[in-house]
Structure formats: structure tokens, C-alpha cells
N, C-alpha and C positions, 0 to 999 in steps of 0.2 A: 686444627691439622692446617700446615702452612700451605699443602698443597690444594686443600678444598678450597682457596679463595681464588685458587686460577679456573674452578669452574664453577663461578657464578655468574649469572647473566650479565653480558656487558664485558665480561673478563676476554681477552685473546689467549687463546693456547697455541703453541708449537707457531706463534709469529703470525696466524692467517685464521682460525676457526674462532669465532666469536660466539661465545655462549648466549643462546636465546633464552632456554628454558630446560627444565630438567624434565624428560618422557619419562622416566621408571628406574625401577633397579631389582634386580633377582640378585640371588647366590653369591656370585661373582664379579658385578659389574655393575655402573650406574650408566643410564643412557641418556645424553643429553641431545638435543636440537641445536644445531651450529650452524652460523654462517661462513660460508667460506669466503674469505674477502679475494684471494687470487682465482675466482672462478667466474665464467660468465653470469648471467643476472640468471636465466633459467635453470640454471644449475648449482647456484650458489647454497641451498638448505640441503646440509647432511645431517647424518647421525654420527656422533662421535660415542665411543663403546668405554669406559674408563673401568679398568680393572686394576685395583690396588692389589699391588704386590707384595706387600706389606703381609695378606690375608691369605695368600697362596703360599703352597709348598713347593720345592724348586721343580718337582716334576711338574705341578699344575701350570708354572709361570711357562715352563718351556713347552707344553701343551699348546697356549693361546698364543704363541709366537709359532707354533706350528700350523696352527689354525689359520692365523693372519697369512701366511706363508701360502698354504694352498687356497684360501679364498681369492688372494690375487691373482690367482692361476686360471680364473674360472670367467668363461663370459659366455652367458645365457642370458635370454629374456626373462624366464624364471628364475633366475640366482640374483639378488642385491647385489649389485655391483660394489667393486670392493676401490676403495680411493687411496687409504695408505693406512700406515699402522708407524708408532713411535713409542719412545719410552718420555714420559715427562713429570722429571722428579719420583717420586715412589709410585708411579703408575704407566699402565702400559695400555695405549689409544688405538683404537682401530675406527677409522672413516670408513662406513659407506652410505650410498645410496641412502636417500628419505624417501618413506613411500606414504604419501599425505595423508591418505585415510586412514592408516593405522595396518593393524593386522587382521589377519582374517580370524582369528580365535576372538580378539575383542569384539567384531561386528558380530560373530554368532552369539556369544554372550549378550550383547544388547540385543538382539531380536528374541531370544529368548526371556529375557527379564519383560519384554512388553507380547509375549506370546505370539512371536509373527512370524512365519515361516518365507524362507528367500522362494524363489520359483524353481521347479525341475530345472529349466532351461539355466539359470544362474549358478546351480551348484553342480551341473555338468560343466559348466565351463569351466569354472574353478578346478573342478576332479580333473579335467584333461592338462590345464595349464600345472599343475602340482605335479602329474605323473610323466609330463613332458622335462619339469625340472630334476625330477628323481632319475628318470632315462637318463638324461645327458649326467646326471653326477656317478650315476654307476658305471654307463658306457666310459667316461673320461678318468673314473679315479677309481671307479669298483666301491662307491660310497653309496649306501643307504641307509645307515642307521643312523644319522643325524636327524635332528627335529627341522620339522617346516616351519616355516612362519610367513604364511602368504601375505602380499602386500597389496592395498585394498586397492589405492588409485594408481599402482604400478601395475595394474593387472594382479599376478600370483607373483611374489620374489620368496624362492628359498634362501631363507638365513641360514647357513652352517653353523655358525656359531649358537644358534637356538635361543640367543635372548630375543630380547623384544627390541622389533626393527621398524 
């Protein structure tokens, strides 16, 4: 597919996002680490979520556009920061904050694999951050149904799109 060439390492998407590597993929999206060539040095790593429009029904396409619009209105330390969304050939792309250490789900799986627990203090810290993010969503938008993806090095960040952040 021609558009796949736009998402290989080194490729430039939308005239500013340089693809670094593929981070993962899910049911609806493929997630890439990108470098924003128009951003400050300390903010140039971002996540680009690519949703192939051809694989979605019309209502699902509208749903992703609404989710991006919703995410753009959220401003909270516990919410993954939204930068932009745009169409690129056969794809809808959403650019968000990159959380350096990955998400809490993967960190918990890694610890489970080596049969090592996190301290109670650390778990309580994460729980407080998650609850503050959920409270913000609920108070601001009446949202509580979205999946949570806490960010590791960004403390805890809720990704309301429910995809790897």
C-alpha cells in the first residue's frame, strides 16, 4: 500500500513528523514514535496514532474524529496531551504526548513476569493520579467509560482513546 511508505522510519508525515519507530498496533490503529521537527528540543518526541480509514465503517470514522476533538479540549496533568489530528492519504492521524517509559499495563506485566511486586506506596501514588484523571474527565465531560493508559515517566496519563500511549 502506497501510504505504508509514509510510515517507515525516516519518513516525514504531514511535513513535520519524522517516523522513528513503530511502537505497536491494536484493533484500529498503529502507533509510532515520531520526532516533531517544528517543536522545541525537549518536546520533540511524540506519538502518532495512525487509523486506517478504509478498515472502518463510516460511523467509526466519525467516532475517531469526535474523540480527537474531545481530546483536544482536555487539559490536565493526568491526561495525555493532544497536539494535533489530520488526514494523511487513507489514514486519520492523532498526535499526542509521548510517555518515555511506556504505560502502566506493560510495567505491571513486566513485574508479573519476574514475580516482583511494586511497593504499596508506589501503587497508592498511581491510584491517586488515575483517580484525579478520571475525576477530571467526569467533572469536565461526564466521562468515566474510557480506558485508562497511565504513562510511566509522565507520572500517570489517561489516554481516552484507549490505545497504547
